[in-house]
A tleap script that builds the chain and sets N, CA, C and O, in Angstrom:
source leaprc.protein.ff14SB
mol = sequence {
  NMET ALA GLU GLY TYR GLU PRO VAL ARG GLY
  GLY CYS GLN CYS GLY GLY ILE ARG TYR GLU
  VAL THR GLY ALA PRO GLN GLN MET HIE VAL
  CYS HIE CYS THR ASP CYS GLN ARG GLN SER
  GLY SER ALA PHE GLY MET THR LEU VAL VAL
  LYS GLU GLU ASP PHE ARG LEU THR HIE GLY
  GLU PRO LYS SER PHE THR SER THR SER ASP
  ALA GLY ARG ALA LYS LEU GLY ALA PHE CYS
  PRO GLU CYS GLY THR ARG ILE TYR HIE LYS
  PRO GLU TYR ARG LYS GLY THR VAL SER VAL
  LYS PRO GLY THR LEU ASP ASP THR SER MET
  LEU LYS PRO GLY ILE HIE ILE TRP THR GLY
  SER LYS GLN PRO TRP ILE THR ILE PRO GLU
  ASP VAL GLU ALA HIE GLU LYS SER PRO CTHR
}
set mol.1.N position { -53.623 254.188 -49.775 }
set mol.1.CA position { -54.802 254.147 -48.923 }
set mol.1.C position { -55.334 252.720 -48.843 }
set mol.1.O position { -55.295 251.972 -49.820 }
set mol.2.N position { -55.823 252.363 -47.681 }
set mol.2.CA position { -56.393 251.024 -47.483 }
set mol.2.C position { -57.650 250.874 -48.330 }
set mol.2.O position { -58.473 251.786 -48.415 }
set mol.3.N position { -57.783 249.719 -48.949 }
set mol.3.CA position { -58.931 249.429 -49.803 }
set mol.3.C position { -60.239 249.544 -49.023 }
set mol.3.O position { -60.410 248.889 -47.995 }
set mol.4.N position { -61.154 250.369 -49.507 }
set mol.4.CA position { -62.462 250.496 -48.879 }
set mol.4.C position { -62.496 251.367 -47.640 }
set mol.4.O position { -63.529 251.447 -46.976 }
set mol.5.N position { -61.402 252.015 -47.315 }
set mol.5.CA position { -61.375 252.870 -46.130 }
set mol.5.C position { -61.420 254.327 -46.554 }
set mol.5.O position { -60.603 254.776 -47.357 }
set mol.6.N position { -62.369 255.054 -46.016 }
set mol.6.CA position { -62.477 256.486 -46.296 }
set mol.6.C position { -61.547 257.243 -45.358 }
set mol.6.O position { -61.606 257.034 -44.146 }
set mol.7.N position { -60.691 258.117 -45.880 }
set mol.7.CA position { -59.797 258.881 -45.011 }
set mol.7.C position { -60.583 259.696 -43.988 }
set mol.7.O position { -61.690 260.163 -44.255 }
set mol.8.N position { -59.981 259.853 -42.815 }
set mol.8.CA position { -60.557 260.714 -41.782 }
set mol.8.C position { -59.588 261.856 -41.546 }
set mol.8.O position { -58.380 261.726 -41.742 }
set mol.9.N position { -60.147 262.977 -41.119 }
set mol.9.CA position { -59.337 264.173 -40.910 }
set mol.9.C position { -59.582 264.712 -39.507 }
set mol.9.O position { -60.598 264.433 -38.870 }
set mol.10.N position { -58.612 265.493 -39.054 }
set mol.10.CA position { -58.754 266.096 -37.743 }
set mol.10.C position { -57.760 267.225 -37.565 }
set mol.10.O position { -57.013 267.585 -38.474 }
set mol.11.N position { -57.780 267.771 -36.359 }
set mol.11.CA position { -56.866 268.872 -36.078 }
set mol.11.C position { -57.059 269.399 -34.668 }
set mol.11.O position { -57.845 268.871 -33.880 }
set mol.12.N position { -56.327 270.444 -34.381 }
set mol.12.CA position { -56.353 271.040 -33.050 }
set mol.12.C position { -57.533 271.998 -32.896 }
set mol.12.O position { -58.294 272.223 -33.838 }
set mol.13.N position { -57.671 272.555 -31.699 }
set mol.13.CA position { -58.788 273.460 -31.415 }
set mol.13.C position { -58.724 274.760 -32.215 }
set mol.13.O position { -59.760 275.282 -32.626 }
set mol.14.N position { -57.521 275.288 -32.441 }
set mol.14.CA position { -57.420 276.583 -33.126 }
set mol.14.C position { -57.309 276.449 -34.645 }
set mol.14.O position { -57.381 277.456 -35.350 }
set mol.15.N position { -57.134 275.233 -35.166 }
set mol.15.CA position { -57.017 275.014 -36.604 }
set mol.15.C position { -55.596 275.145 -37.131 }
set mol.15.O position { -55.372 275.023 -38.335 }
set mol.16.N position { -54.633 275.390 -36.249 }
set mol.16.CA position { -53.242 275.545 -36.670 }
set mol.16.C position { -52.600 274.252 -37.132 }
set mol.16.O position { -51.651 274.278 -37.915 }
set mol.17.N position { -53.101 273.124 -36.659 }
set mol.17.CA position { -52.602 271.806 -37.063 }
set mol.17.C position { -53.761 271.024 -37.662 }
set mol.17.O position { -54.843 270.953 -37.080 }
set mol.18.N position { -53.525 270.440 -38.823 }
set mol.18.CA position { -54.507 269.583 -39.476 }
set mol.18.C position { -53.794 268.315 -39.942 }
set mol.18.O position { -52.604 268.343 -40.254 }
set mol.19.N position { -54.525 267.209 -39.986 }
set mol.19.CA position { -53.956 265.934 -40.410 }
set mol.19.C position { -55.024 265.085 -41.073 }
set mol.19.O position { -56.216 265.388 -41.016 }
set mol.20.N position { -54.559 264.002 -41.709 }
set mol.20.CA position { -55.482 263.003 -42.224 }
set mol.20.C position { -54.904 261.615 -41.999 }
set mol.20.O position { -53.689 261.419 -41.969 }
set mol.21.N position { -55.810 260.661 -41.841 }
set mol.21.CA position { -55.468 259.255 -41.696 }
set mol.21.C position { -56.093 258.541 -42.878 }
set mol.21.O position { -57.309 258.579 -43.066 }
set mol.22.N position { -55.245 257.883 -43.683 }
set mol.22.CA position { -55.742 257.285 -44.925 }
set mol.22.C position { -55.923 255.780 -44.860 }
set mol.22.O position { -56.417 255.180 -45.814 }
set mol.23.N position { -55.532 255.154 -43.751 }
set mol.23.CA position { -55.683 253.709 -43.609 }
set mol.23.C position { -56.470 253.366 -42.360 }
set mol.23.O position { -56.557 254.160 -41.423 }
set mol.24.N position { -57.034 252.186 -42.361 }
set mol.24.CA position { -57.839 251.737 -41.227 }
set mol.24.C position { -56.991 251.669 -39.952 }
set mol.24.O position { -55.852 251.204 -39.997 }
set mol.25.N position { -57.524 252.119 -38.836 }
set mol.25.CA position { -56.801 252.026 -37.568 }
set mol.25.C position { -56.525 250.575 -37.195 }
set mol.25.O position { -57.311 249.682 -37.510 }
set mol.26.N position { -55.399 250.348 -36.519 }
set mol.26.CA position { -55.044 249.016 -36.041 }
set mol.26.C position { -55.747 248.704 -34.731 }
set mol.26.O position { -56.072 247.549 -34.457 }
set mol.27.N position { -55.979 249.718 -33.931 }
set mol.27.CA position { -56.564 249.512 -32.605 }
set mol.27.C position { -57.030 250.855 -32.048 }
set mol.27.O position { -56.504 251.909 -32.403 }
set mol.28.N position { -58.018 250.792 -31.178 }
set mol.28.CA position { -58.406 251.963 -30.408 }
set mol.28.C position { -58.507 251.529 -28.960 }
set mol.28.O position { -59.211 250.574 -28.632 }
set mol.29.N position { -57.796 252.240 -28.093 }
set mol.29.CA position { -57.860 251.866 -26.689 }
set mol.29.C position { -57.978 253.072 -25.769 }
set mol.29.O position { -57.693 254.211 -26.139 }
set mol.30.N position { -58.405 252.768 -24.572 }
set mol.30.CA position { -58.491 253.749 -23.493 }
set mol.30.C position { -57.398 253.389 -22.498 }
set mol.30.O position { -57.275 252.234 -22.090 }
set mol.31.N position { -56.608 254.379 -22.111 }
set mol.31.CA position { -55.523 254.154 -21.160 }
set mol.31.C position { -55.820 254.925 -19.873 }
set mol.31.O position { -56.101 256.123 -19.897 }
set mol.32.N position { -55.751 254.214 -18.764 }
set mol.32.CA position { -56.052 254.799 -17.459 }
set mol.32.C position { -54.792 255.100 -16.655 }
set mol.32.O position { -54.888 255.363 -15.457 }
set mol.33.N position { -53.603 255.070 -17.280 }
set mol.33.CA position { -52.367 255.339 -16.538 }
set mol.33.C position { -52.348 256.789 -16.054 }
set mol.33.O position { -53.058 257.643 -16.585 }
set mol.34.N position { -51.541 257.044 -15.060 }
set mol.34.CA position { -51.495 258.400 -14.495 }
set mol.34.C position { -50.919 259.400 -15.483 }
set mol.34.O position { -51.285 260.575 -15.448 }
set mol.35.N position { -50.019 258.960 -16.370 }
set mol.35.CA position { -49.472 259.855 -17.386 }
set mol.35.C position { -50.575 260.321 -18.339 }
set mol.35.O position { -50.646 261.505 -18.668 }
set mol.36.N position { -51.433 259.401 -18.783 }
set mol.36.CA position { -52.541 259.779 -19.672 }
set mol.36.C position { -53.568 260.652 -18.946 }
set mol.36.O position { -54.136 261.568 -19.540 }
set mol.37.N position { -53.803 260.373 -17.676 }
set mol.37.CA position { -54.718 261.211 -16.909 }
set mol.37.C position { -54.187 262.645 -16.845 }
set mol.37.O position { -54.936 263.602 -17.039 }
set mol.38.N position { -52.904 262.780 -16.575 }
set mol.38.CA position { -52.295 264.111 -16.477 }
set mol.38.C position { -52.316 264.810 -17.836 }
set mol.38.O position { -52.689 265.979 -17.937 }
set mol.39.N position { -51.908 264.076 -18.886 }
set mol.39.CA position { -51.833 264.670 -20.222 }
set mol.39.C position { -53.198 265.118 -20.723 }
set mol.39.O position { -53.318 266.180 -21.333 }
set mol.40.N position { -54.221 264.319 -20.469 }
set mol.40.CA position { -55.551 264.631 -20.998 }
set mol.40.C position { -56.331 265.597 -20.106 }
set mol.40.O position { -57.303 266.213 -20.542 }
set mol.41.N position { -55.892 265.721 -18.853 }
set mol.41.CA position { -56.655 266.539 -17.918 }
set mol.41.C position { -57.988 265.892 -17.590 }
set mol.41.O position { -58.951 266.578 -17.245 }
set mol.42.N position { -58.043 264.561 -17.699 }
set mol.42.CA position { -59.281 263.823 -17.508 }
set mol.42.C position { -58.985 262.516 -16.779 }
set mol.42.O position { -57.899 262.345 -16.226 }
set mol.43.N position { -59.935 261.607 -16.777 }
set mol.43.CA position { -59.781 260.337 -16.071 }
set mol.43.C position { -59.018 259.299 -16.883 }
set mol.43.O position { -58.601 258.279 -16.334 }
set mol.44.N position { -58.828 259.534 -18.167 }
set mol.44.CA position { -58.120 258.593 -19.039 }
set mol.44.C position { -57.735 259.298 -20.324 }
set mol.44.O position { -58.171 260.419 -20.586 }
set mol.45.N position { -56.918 258.638 -21.117 }
set mol.45.CA position { -56.589 259.103 -22.456 }
set mol.45.C position { -57.075 258.074 -23.459 }
set mol.45.O position { -57.226 256.899 -23.124 }
set mol.46.N position { -57.322 258.508 -24.682 }
set mol.46.CA position { -57.719 257.578 -25.735 }
set mol.46.C position { -56.668 257.620 -26.839 }
set mol.46.O position { -56.045 258.651 -27.091 }
set mol.47.N position { -56.491 256.476 -27.488 }
set mol.47.CA position { -55.491 256.360 -28.539 }
set mol.47.C position { -56.057 255.589 -29.724 }
set mol.47.O position { -56.680 254.540 -29.566 }
set mol.48.N position { -55.828 256.125 -30.893 }
set mol.48.CA position { -56.185 255.476 -32.150 }
set mol.48.C position { -54.863 255.132 -32.835 }
set mol.48.O position { -54.185 256.015 -33.361 }
set mol.49.N position { -54.501 253.859 -32.830 }
set mol.49.CA position { -53.217 253.426 -33.378 }
set mol.49.C position { -53.355 253.232 -34.885 }
set mol.49.O position { -54.193 252.462 -35.356 }
set mol.50.N position { -52.509 253.951 -35.632 }
set mol.50.CA position { -52.504 253.852 -37.095 }
set mol.50.C position { -51.069 253.640 -37.576 }
set mol.50.O position { -50.114 253.988 -36.882 }
set mol.51.N position { -50.932 253.071 -38.760 }
set mol.51.CA position { -49.605 252.931 -39.356 }
set mol.51.C position { -49.050 254.325 -39.639 }
set mol.51.O position { -49.775 255.224 -40.066 }
set mol.52.N position { -47.765 254.484 -39.394 }
set mol.52.CA position { -47.117 255.775 -39.639 }
set mol.52.C position { -47.315 256.239 -41.078 }
set mol.52.O position { -47.495 257.430 -41.331 }
set mol.53.N position { -47.282 255.299 -42.018 }
set mol.53.CA position { -47.445 255.655 -43.431 }
set mol.53.C position { -48.869 256.123 -43.754 }
set mol.53.O position { -49.090 256.740 -44.796 }
set mol.54.N position { -49.824 255.841 -42.885 }
set mol.54.CA position { -51.216 256.248 -43.108 }
set mol.54.C position { -51.562 257.577 -42.437 }
set mol.54.O position { -52.689 258.058 -42.553 }
set mol.55.N position { -50.597 258.167 -41.739 }
set mol.55.CA position { -50.817 259.440 -41.040 }
set mol.55.C position { -50.031 260.537 -41.750 }
set mol.55.O position { -48.851 260.372 -42.060 }
set mol.56.N position { -50.710 261.668 -42.005 }
set mol.56.CA position { -50.041 262.773 -42.697 }
set mol.56.C position { -50.527 264.104 -42.152 }
set mol.56.O position { -51.728 264.365 -42.090 }
set mol.57.N position { -49.574 264.945 -41.758 }
set mol.57.CA position { -49.915 266.321 -41.401 }
set mol.57.C position { -50.226 267.071 -42.686 }
set mol.57.O position { -49.475 266.973 -43.657 }
set mol.58.N position { -51.325 267.819 -42.706 }
set mol.58.CA position { -51.702 268.565 -43.908 }
set mol.58.C position { -51.575 270.065 -43.716 }
set mol.58.O position { -51.612 270.821 -44.687 }
set mol.59.N position { -51.425 270.507 -42.463 }
set mol.59.CA position { -51.275 271.938 -42.193 }
set mol.59.C position { -50.612 272.127 -40.834 }
set mol.59.O position { -50.982 271.475 -39.858 }
set mol.60.N position { -49.649 273.004 -40.781 }
set mol.60.CA position { -49.012 273.366 -39.524 }
set mol.60.C position { -47.884 272.436 -39.117 }
set mol.60.O position { -47.680 271.375 -39.708 }
set mol.61.N position { -47.168 272.854 -38.110 }
set mol.61.CA position { -46.036 272.091 -37.591 }
set mol.61.C position { -46.166 272.007 -36.072 }
set mol.61.O position { -46.060 273.021 -35.383 }
set mol.62.N position { -46.394 270.815 -35.553 }
set mol.62.CA position { -46.540 270.691 -34.096 }
set mol.62.C position { -45.203 270.829 -33.367 }
set mol.62.O position { -44.138 270.618 -33.945 }
set mol.63.N position { -45.284 271.181 -32.111 }
set mol.63.CA position { -44.136 271.105 -31.212 }
set mol.63.C position { -44.184 269.715 -30.595 }
set mol.63.O position { -45.220 269.052 -30.615 }
set mol.64.N position { -43.053 269.280 -30.045 }
set mol.64.CA position { -43.049 267.963 -29.431 }
set mol.64.C position { -42.116 267.933 -28.231 }
set mol.64.O position { -41.234 268.776 -28.072 }
set mol.65.N position { -42.343 266.940 -27.404 }
set mol.65.CA position { -41.436 266.648 -26.298 }
set mol.65.C position { -41.560 265.171 -25.988 }
set mol.65.O position { -42.533 264.522 -26.373 }
set mol.66.N position { -40.571 264.649 -25.292 }
set mol.66.CA position { -40.575 263.238 -24.952 }
set mol.66.C position { -40.806 263.086 -23.458 }
set mol.66.O position { -40.156 263.744 -22.646 }
set mol.67.N position { -41.735 262.214 -23.108 }
set mol.67.CA position { -42.035 261.921 -21.707 }
set mol.67.C position { -41.846 260.430 -21.477 }
set mol.67.O position { -41.617 259.664 -22.414 }
set mol.68.N position { -41.947 260.033 -20.218 }
set mol.68.CA position { -41.811 258.625 -19.861 }
set mol.68.C position { -43.147 258.121 -19.344 }
set mol.68.O position { -43.758 258.740 -18.473 }
set mol.69.N position { -43.598 256.996 -19.881 }
set mol.69.CA position { -44.886 256.418 -19.498 }
set mol.69.C position { -44.782 255.731 -18.141 }
set mol.69.O position { -43.694 255.603 -17.580 }
set mol.70.N position { -45.924 255.290 -17.622 }
set mol.70.CA position { -45.944 254.538 -16.364 }
set mol.70.C position { -45.149 253.237 -16.470 }
set mol.70.O position { -44.696 252.706 -15.457 }
set mol.71.N position { -44.975 252.719 -17.693 }
set mol.71.CA position { -44.196 251.503 -17.903 }
set mol.71.C position { -42.699 251.801 -18.036 }
set mol.71.O position { -41.893 250.888 -18.217 }
set mol.72.N position { -42.332 253.090 -17.945 }
set mol.72.CA position { -40.933 253.474 -18.039 }
set mol.72.C position { -40.408 253.602 -19.457 }
set mol.72.O position { -39.196 253.632 -19.670 }
set mol.73.N position { -41.319 253.678 -20.440 }
set mol.73.CA position { -40.914 253.774 -21.841 }
set mol.73.C position { -41.120 255.196 -22.351 }
set mol.73.O position { -42.070 255.880 -21.970 }
set mol.74.N position { -40.209 255.624 -23.222 }
set mol.74.CA position { -40.287 256.972 -23.782 }
set mol.74.C position { -41.366 257.054 -24.853 }
set mol.74.O position { -41.599 256.103 -25.599 }
set mol.75.N position { -42.021 258.211 -24.913 }
set mol.75.CA position { -42.959 258.469 -26.004 }
set mol.75.C position { -42.892 259.944 -26.355 }
set mol.75.O position { -42.904 260.815 -25.485 }
set mol.76.N position { -42.822 260.197 -27.644 }
set mol.76.CA position { -42.839 261.556 -28.145 }
set mol.76.C position { -44.289 262.006 -28.200 }
set mol.76.O position { -45.143 261.283 -28.713 }
set mol.77.N position { -44.574 263.184 -27.682 }
set mol.77.CA position { -45.912 263.751 -27.756 }
set mol.77.C position { -45.883 265.000 -28.624 }
set mol.77.O position { -45.042 265.873 -28.415 }
set mol.78.N position { -46.787 265.100 -29.595 }
set mol.78.CA position { -46.849 266.249 -30.492 }
set mol.78.C position { -48.119 267.036 -30.226 }
set mol.78.O position { -49.197 266.464 -30.072 }
set mol.79.N position { -47.980 268.356 -30.173 }
set mol.79.CA position { -49.107 269.221 -29.834 }
set mol.79.C position { -49.018 270.527 -30.605 }
set mol.79.O position { -47.956 270.889 -31.111 }
set mol.80.N position { -50.144 271.233 -30.690 }
set mol.80.CA position { -50.187 272.523 -31.366 }
set mol.80.C position { -49.436 273.557 -30.529 }
set mol.80.O position { -49.700 273.683 -29.334 }
set mol.81.N position { -48.504 274.298 -31.133 }
set mol.81.CA position { -47.768 275.299 -30.373 }
set mol.81.C position { -48.613 276.513 -29.981 }
set mol.81.O position { -48.215 277.291 -29.114 }
set mol.82.N position { -49.758 276.676 -30.605 }
set mol.82.CA position { -50.627 277.819 -30.299 }
set mol.82.C position { -51.656 277.507 -29.216 }
set mol.82.O position { -51.740 278.221 -28.216 }
set mol.83.N position { -52.442 276.442 -29.409 }
set mol.83.CA position { -53.532 276.149 -28.469 }
set mol.83.C position { -53.205 275.012 -27.504 }
set mol.83.O position { -53.929 274.808 -26.529 }
set mol.84.N position { -52.131 274.270 -27.759 }
set mol.84.CA position { -51.700 273.212 -26.852 }
set mol.84.C position { -52.391 271.873 -27.023 }
set mol.84.O position { -52.101 270.942 -26.272 }
set mol.85.N position { -53.295 271.743 -27.982 }
set mol.85.CA position { -54.001 270.479 -28.180 }
set mol.85.C position { -53.022 269.372 -28.538 }
set mol.85.O position { -52.231 269.514 -29.470 }
set mol.86.N position { -53.074 268.263 -27.795 }
set mol.86.CA position { -52.239 267.096 -28.115 }
set mol.86.C position { -52.827 266.447 -29.352 }
set mol.86.O position { -54.028 266.185 -29.409 }
set mol.87.N position { -51.975 266.182 -30.353 }
set mol.87.CA position { -52.421 265.597 -31.617 }
set mol.87.C position { -52.097 264.105 -31.697 }
set mol.87.O position { -52.950 263.302 -32.077 }
set mol.88.N position { -50.870 263.736 -31.341 }
set mol.88.CA position { -50.482 262.330 -31.418 }
set mol.88.C position { -49.295 262.047 -30.507 }
set mol.88.O position { -48.643 262.952 -29.986 }
set mol.89.N position { -49.043 260.742 -30.338 }
set mol.89.CA position { -47.858 260.228 -29.657 }
set mol.89.C position { -47.136 259.289 -30.610 }
set mol.89.O position { -47.735 258.744 -31.537 }
set mol.90.N position { -45.853 259.109 -30.372 }
set mol.90.CA position { -45.074 258.070 -31.044 }
set mol.90.C position { -44.321 257.319 -29.940 }
set mol.90.O position { -43.226 257.722 -29.547 }
set mol.91.N position { -44.913 256.228 -29.446 }
set mol.91.CA position { -44.246 255.450 -28.400 }
set mol.91.C position { -43.039 254.705 -28.953 }
set mol.91.O position { -43.094 254.151 -30.051 }
set mol.92.N position { -41.949 254.694 -28.190 }
set mol.92.CA position { -40.721 254.029 -28.662 }
set mol.92.C position { -40.905 252.535 -28.888 }
set mol.92.O position { -40.245 251.952 -29.749 }
set mol.93.N position { -41.790 251.915 -28.129 }
set mol.93.CA position { -41.946 250.466 -28.222 }
set mol.93.C position { -42.846 250.027 -29.380 }
set mol.93.O position { -42.907 248.839 -29.696 }
set mol.94.N position { -43.538 250.963 -30.009 }
set mol.94.CA position { -44.441 250.603 -31.102 }
set mol.94.C position { -43.994 251.322 -32.374 }
set mol.94.O position { -44.690 252.197 -32.889 }
set mol.95.N position { -42.830 250.938 -32.862 }
set mol.95.CA position { -42.243 251.573 -34.047 }
set mol.95.C position { -43.149 251.395 -35.263 }
set mol.95.O position { -43.834 250.383 -35.412 }
set mol.96.N position { -43.130 252.417 -36.132 }
set mol.96.CA position { -43.914 252.343 -37.358 }
set mol.96.C position { -45.373 252.701 -37.185 }
set mol.96.O position { -46.168 252.545 -38.111 }
set mol.97.N position { -45.740 253.192 -35.977 }
set mol.97.CA position { -47.131 253.591 -35.745 }
set mol.97.C position { -47.188 255.004 -35.174 }
set mol.97.O position { -46.204 255.536 -34.659 }
set mol.98.N position { -48.353 255.577 -35.282 }
set mol.98.CA position { -48.664 256.865 -34.674 }
set mol.98.C position { -49.900 256.651 -33.819 }
set mol.98.O position { -50.872 256.038 -34.258 }
set mol.99.N position { -49.857 257.156 -32.603 }
set mol.99.CA position { -50.994 257.044 -31.680 }
set mol.99.C position { -51.747 258.373 -31.701 }
set mol.99.O position { -51.438 259.292 -30.942 }
set mol.100.N position { -52.733 258.452 -32.581 }
set mol.100.CA position { -53.522 259.679 -32.761 }
set mol.100.C position { -54.460 259.847 -31.575 }
set mol.100.O position { -55.047 258.875 -31.100 }
set mol.101.N position { -54.600 261.071 -31.101 }
set mol.101.CA position { -55.565 261.379 -30.050 }
set mol.101.C position { -56.927 261.527 -30.737 }
set mol.101.O position { -57.178 262.540 -31.390 }
set mol.102.N position { -57.809 260.527 -30.596 }
set mol.102.CA position { -59.016 260.468 -31.417 }
set mol.102.C position { -60.032 261.583 -31.159 }
set mol.102.O position { -60.893 261.829 -32.004 }
set mol.103.N position { -59.952 262.248 -30.034 }
set mol.103.CA position { -60.848 263.380 -29.799 }
set mol.103.C position { -60.563 264.550 -30.721 }
set mol.103.O position { -61.355 265.491 -30.787 }
set mol.104.N position { -59.429 264.507 -31.447 }
set mol.104.CA position { -59.086 265.571 -32.389 }
set mol.104.C position { -59.649 265.320 -33.790 }
set mol.104.O position { -59.491 266.157 -34.678 }
set mol.105.N position { -60.307 264.169 -33.994 }
set mol.105.CA position { -60.929 263.896 -35.296 }
set mol.105.C position { -62.104 264.841 -35.526 }
set mol.105.O position { -62.797 265.221 -34.582 }
set mol.106.N position { -62.320 265.212 -36.769 }
set mol.106.CA position { -63.463 266.058 -37.110 }
set mol.106.C position { -64.776 265.353 -36.798 }
set mol.106.O position { -65.726 265.983 -36.334 }
set mol.107.N position { -64.833 264.053 -37.050 }
set mol.107.CA position { -66.028 263.261 -36.776 }
set mol.107.C position { -65.634 262.134 -35.829 }
set mol.107.O position { -64.912 261.217 -36.219 }
set mol.108.N position { -66.100 262.200 -34.600 }
set mol.108.CA position { -65.737 261.195 -33.596 }
set mol.108.C position { -66.790 260.099 -33.458 }
set mol.108.O position { -66.693 259.273 -32.550 }
set mol.109.N position { -67.784 260.072 -34.330 }
set mol.109.CA position { -68.890 259.120 -34.189 }
set mol.109.C position { -68.463 257.671 -34.379 }
set mol.109.O position { -69.161 256.762 -33.932 }
set mol.110.N position { -67.322 257.440 -35.038 }
set mol.110.CA position { -66.857 256.071 -35.277 }
set mol.110.C position { -66.058 255.495 -34.110 }
set mol.110.O position { -65.673 254.326 -34.148 }
set mol.111.N position { -65.808 256.281 -33.092 }
set mol.111.CA position { -64.940 255.842 -32.000 }
set mol.111.C position { -65.619 254.815 -31.102 }
set mol.111.O position { -66.703 255.050 -30.567 }
set mol.112.N position { -64.955 253.668 -30.950 }
set mol.112.CA position { -65.432 252.638 -30.037 }
set mol.112.C position { -64.214 251.874 -29.539 }
set mol.112.O position { -63.667 251.038 -30.259 }
set mol.113.N position { -63.788 252.155 -28.314 }
set mol.113.CA position { -62.590 251.486 -27.793 }
set mol.113.C position { -62.775 249.976 -27.716 }
set mol.113.O position { -63.833 249.483 -27.322 }
set mol.114.N position { -61.730 249.253 -28.099 }
set mol.114.CA position { -61.769 247.800 -28.034 }
set mol.114.C position { -61.010 247.234 -26.853 }
set mol.114.O position { -61.086 246.037 -26.577 }
set mol.115.N position { -60.274 248.092 -26.149 }
set mol.115.CA position { -59.458 247.630 -25.034 }
set mol.115.C position { -59.228 248.771 -24.041 }
set mol.115.O position { -59.088 249.929 -24.434 }
set mol.116.N position { -59.193 248.434 -22.768 }
set mol.116.CA position { -58.832 249.380 -21.700 }
set mol.116.C position { -57.547 248.862 -21.076 }
set mol.116.O position { -57.450 247.682 -20.737 }
set mol.117.N position { -56.546 249.751 -20.919 }
set mol.117.CA position { -55.278 249.345 -20.311 }
set mol.117.C position { -54.968 250.199 -19.084 }
set mol.117.O position { -55.531 251.278 -18.896 }
set mol.118.N position { -54.069 249.692 -18.267 }
set mol.118.CA position { -53.682 250.331 -17.007 }
set mol.118.C position { -54.900 250.573 -16.115 }
set mol.118.O position { -55.021 251.619 -15.477 }
set mol.119.N position { -55.791 249.594 -16.083 }
set mol.119.CA position { -57.004 249.724 -15.267 }
set mol.119.C position { -56.699 249.713 -13.776 }
set mol.119.O position { -57.546 250.090 -12.966 }
set mol.120.N position { -55.490 249.282 -13.405 }
set mol.120.CA position { -55.085 249.309 -12.001 }
set mol.120.C position { -55.007 250.715 -11.447 }
set mol.120.O position { -55.044 250.899 -10.231 }
set mol.121.N position { -54.898 251.723 -12.320 }
set mol.121.CA position { -54.863 253.117 -11.855 }
set mol.121.C position { -56.066 253.920 -12.349 }
set mol.121.O position { -56.044 255.150 -12.335 }
set mol.122.N position { -57.123 253.216 -12.790 }
set mol.122.CA position { -58.322 253.935 -13.248 }
set mol.122.C position { -59.036 254.585 -12.063 }
set mol.122.O position { -58.877 254.163 -10.918 }
set mol.123.N position { -59.801 255.589 -12.352 }
set mol.123.CA position { -60.601 256.247 -11.327 }
set mol.123.C position { -61.700 255.286 -10.857 }
set mol.123.O position { -62.270 254.565 -11.677 }
set mol.124.N position { -62.001 255.261 -9.575 }
set mol.124.CA position { -62.946 254.266 -9.051 }
set mol.124.C position { -64.371 254.392 -9.595 }
set mol.124.O position { -65.127 253.421 -9.546 }
set mol.125.N position { -64.747 255.535 -10.100 }
set mol.125.CA position { -66.107 255.715 -10.607 }
set mol.125.C position { -66.257 255.295 -12.074 }
set mol.125.O position { -67.360 255.338 -12.618 }
set mol.126.N position { -65.151 254.887 -12.719 }
set mol.126.CA position { -65.206 254.422 -14.111 }
set mol.126.C position { -65.645 252.962 -14.136 }
set mol.126.O position { -65.094 252.133 -13.411 }
set mol.127.N position { -66.632 252.648 -14.965 }
set mol.127.CA position { -67.077 251.274 -15.167 }
set mol.127.C position { -66.702 250.852 -16.579 }
set mol.127.O position { -67.087 251.498 -17.553 }
set mol.128.N position { -65.955 249.770 -16.682 }
set mol.128.CA position { -65.542 249.266 -17.989 }
set mol.128.C position { -66.575 248.236 -18.446 }
set mol.128.O position { -66.913 247.328 -17.687 }
set mol.129.N position { -67.079 248.363 -19.669 }
set mol.129.CA position { -68.067 247.395 -20.162 }
set mol.129.C position { -67.536 245.967 -20.089 }
set mol.129.O position { -66.361 245.721 -20.364 }
set mol.130.N position { -68.394 245.039 -19.724 }
set mol.130.CA position { -67.984 243.635 -19.568 }
set mol.130.C position { -67.518 242.995 -20.868 }
set mol.130.O position { -66.732 242.048 -20.837 }
set mol.131.N position { -67.983 243.488 -21.999 }
set mol.131.CA position { -67.611 242.887 -23.282 }
set mol.131.C position { -66.361 243.493 -23.912 }
set mol.131.O position { -66.052 243.220 -25.072 }
set mol.132.N position { -65.634 244.325 -23.140 }
set mol.132.CA position { -64.428 244.968 -23.647 }
set mol.132.C position { -63.208 244.407 -22.914 }
set mol.132.O position { -63.211 244.258 -21.692 }
set mol.133.N position { -62.177 244.103 -23.684 }
set mol.133.CA position { -60.926 243.585 -23.106 }
set mol.133.C position { -60.324 244.628 -22.176 }
set mol.133.O position { -60.336 245.819 -22.487 }
set mol.134.N position { -59.793 244.182 -21.025 }
set mol.134.CA position { -59.202 245.088 -20.045 }
set mol.134.C position { -57.970 244.453 -19.428 }
set mol.134.O position { -57.917 243.242 -19.213 }
set mol.135.N position { -56.964 245.304 -19.143 }
set mol.135.CA position { -55.703 244.839 -18.549 }
set mol.135.C position { -55.300 245.787 -17.422 }
set mol.135.O position { -55.383 247.007 -17.558 }
set mol.136.N position { -54.865 245.205 -16.318 }
set mol.136.CA position { -54.442 246.006 -15.169 }
set mol.136.C position { -53.243 246.875 -15.532 }
set mol.136.O position { -53.111 247.992 -15.030 }
set mol.137.N position { -52.369 246.370 -16.402 }
set mol.137.CA position { -51.239 247.127 -16.935 }
set mol.137.C position { -51.316 247.055 -18.453 }
set mol.137.O position { -52.338 246.650 -19.006 }
set mol.138.N position { -50.255 247.440 -19.117 }
set mol.138.CA position { -50.240 247.356 -20.578 }
set mol.138.C position { -49.925 245.924 -21.000 }
set mol.138.O position { -49.005 245.319 -20.451 }
set mol.139.N position { -50.664 245.365 -21.962 }
set mol.139.CA position { -50.407 243.988 -22.397 }
set mol.139.C position { -49.141 243.852 -23.247 }
set mol.139.O position { -48.694 242.735 -23.509 }
set mol.140.N position { -48.561 244.969 -23.679 }
set mol.140.CA position { -47.341 244.897 -24.509 }
set mol.140.C position { -46.150 245.433 -23.791 }
set mol.140.O position { -45.051 245.447 -24.344 }
savepdb mol mol.pdb
quit
């Protein structure tokens, strides 16, 4: 566990999948790509990037499938087989990390995105704060 970091826990809507994150997140971002819009059923998706070694399933076994992002890169998506809640992604280009869907955390009060990506496909009514980094596409 990261020094001075309190583990956070989360899970799906039905409780069939539970997890914990024991290390500090590397990044939190909002993605406005069409794939994230479709997956989330909303105007954007959010991602909490953590080291793979800091992520642990504590209950249940998710189902998964691989999709292709707007950048043409594969990403594995894991979700609850009962309620369908997306739990995390594992993008092929970011080895050694897990992209946790932060809305699945038990306590979401710590969430504050530091970057917005794929803003070229964001919904026109979304306003990105001026003090937050933003990219028309993915910076990586």
